[in-house]
C-alpha positions as CSV (number, residue, x, y, z in Angstrom):
1,M,0.1,0.1,0.0
2,I,1.2,3.3,-0.8
3,K,0.0,6.7,1.2
4,L,0.9,10.2,0.8
5,K,1.5,12.9,3.5
6,R,3.1,16.1,4.0
7,I,6.7,15.8,5.7
8,Y,5.2,18.6,8.2
9,D,2.2,16.2,9.3
10,K,2.2,14.0,12.7
11,I,4.3,11.3,12.3
12,K,2.4,8.0,12.7
13,K,3.0,4.2,13.5
14,N,1.1,3.2,10.5
15,D,3.4,5.3,8.1
16,G,5.5,2.2,7.5
17,F,8.7,2.6,5.4
18,R,8.5,6.6,4.9
19,I,10.4,8.0,1.8
20,L,11.0,11.5,0.6
21,V,10.3,12.4,-2.8
22,D,11.3,15.9,-3.1
23,R,14.5,17.2,-4.8
24,L,15.1,19.7,-2.4
25,W,15.2,19.2,1.6
26,P,11.9,20.6,3.2
27,R,12.3,24.2,5.1
28,G,12.4,23.9,9.0
29,V,12.4,19.8,9.4
30,S,15.4,18.4,11.2
31,K,16.6,15.3,9.6
32,E,16.6,13.7,12.9
33,K,13.3,14.6,13.7
34,S,11.6,13.8,10.4
35,K,12.2,9.9,10.9
36,I,12.6,9.3,7.1
37,D,13.8,5.9,5.9
38,L,14.9,7.2,2.5
39,W,15.5,10.4,0.8
40,L,15.0,9.7,-3.0
41,K,15.6,13.1,-4.4
42,D,16.6,11.5,-8.0
43,I,12.7,10.2,-8.3
44,A,11.6,14.2,-7.9
45,P,10.8,16.2,-11.1
46,S,13.6,17.8,-12.8
47,D,14.5,21.2,-11.5
48,K,13.5,22.8,-14.8
49,L,9.7,20.9,-14.7
50,R,9.4,21.6,-10.7
51,K,10.2,25.3,-11.7
52,S,8.0,25.9,-14.4
53,F,5.1,24.2,-12.8
54,G,5.1,26.5,-9.4
55,H,2.3,24.8,-8.4
56,K,-0.1,26.7,-10.6
57,L,-3.6,25.4,-11.4
58,E,-3.3,26.2,-14.9
59,K,-0.2,24.0,-15.8
60,W,-1.2,20.9,-13.6
61,D,-2.1,18.7,-16.4
62,E,1.0,19.3,-18.3
63,F,3.3,19.1,-15.4
64,K,1.5,15.5,-15.0
65,K,2.2,14.5,-18.7
66,L,5.7,15.7,-18.3
67,Y,6.5,14.3,-15.0
68,K,5.3,10.7,-16.4
69,E,7.8,11.0,-19.2
70,E,10.4,11.6,-16.6
71,L,9.2,8.8,-14.7
72,K,9.7,6.4,-17.8
73,N,13.1,7.3,-17.4
74,K,13.5,6.3,-13.8
75,I,12.6,2.7,-13.7
76,E,15.2,1.6,-11.4
77,L,14.2,4.2,-8.8
78,L,10.8,3.1,-9.6
79,K,11.7,-0.4,-8.4
80,E,13.4,0.1,-5.9
81,I,10.1,1.9,-4.6
82,K,7.9,-1.2,-5.1
83,E,10.3,-3.4,-3.5
84,Y,10.1,-1.4,-0.3
85,E,6.2,-1.7,-0.9
86,R,6.4,-5.3,-0.7
87,K,9.2,-5.5,1.8
88,F,7.4,-3.0,4.3
89,G,3.5,-3.7,3.1
90,I,3.0,0.4,3.6
91,I,5.1,3.2,2.2
92,T,4.3,7.0,2.7
93,L,5.6,9.0,-0.1
94,L,6.5,12.3,1.8
95,Y,6.4,15.7,0.0
96,S,6.4,19.2,1.3
97,A,4.3,21.2,-1.2
98,R,1.8,23.1,0.7
99,N,-1.1,21.8,-2.2
100,E,-2.5,18.3,-1.1
101,K,-4.4,17.9,-4.4
102,M,-1.5,19.1,-7.1
103,N,2.0,17.8,-6.4
104,N,4.6,15.3,-7.4
105,A,3.9,12.9,-5.2
106,I,0.4,12.2,-6.2
107,V,1.4,11.8,-9.8
108,L,4.3,9.3,-8.4
109,K,1.6,7.4,-6.6
110,D,-0.4,7.1,-9.5
111,F,2.4,6.1,-11.6
112,L,3.8,3.6,-9.3
113,E,-0.1,2.0,-9.0
114,E,-0.2,1.6,-12.9
115,L,3.4,0.2,-13.1
116,K,3.4,-3.6,-13.8
117,I,6.7,-4.9,-12.2
């Protein structure tokens, strides 16, 4: 099972294996208190894509399309995430974006759930 959660939200036991999927370290979060099991920054959107999106509603559909194209070139990292899901049962993809409905973690989760590996 893959869950999503803002890095700023309360840590819970049922988070399972916690993976930060942002390229940049979240502001105001200490590495010690975050309880992150893995920081997989290379699975995040490229800097160019991240900056062009800027969390603007009108760019959401294009962002999803372009990020999925980037993910197609990151099969080894996707396999790694799927392996953690098999091993731990529950993984939580952590992100720092304020918008909980339009962010890279949502696209990544959908992509992983559709992926047949």
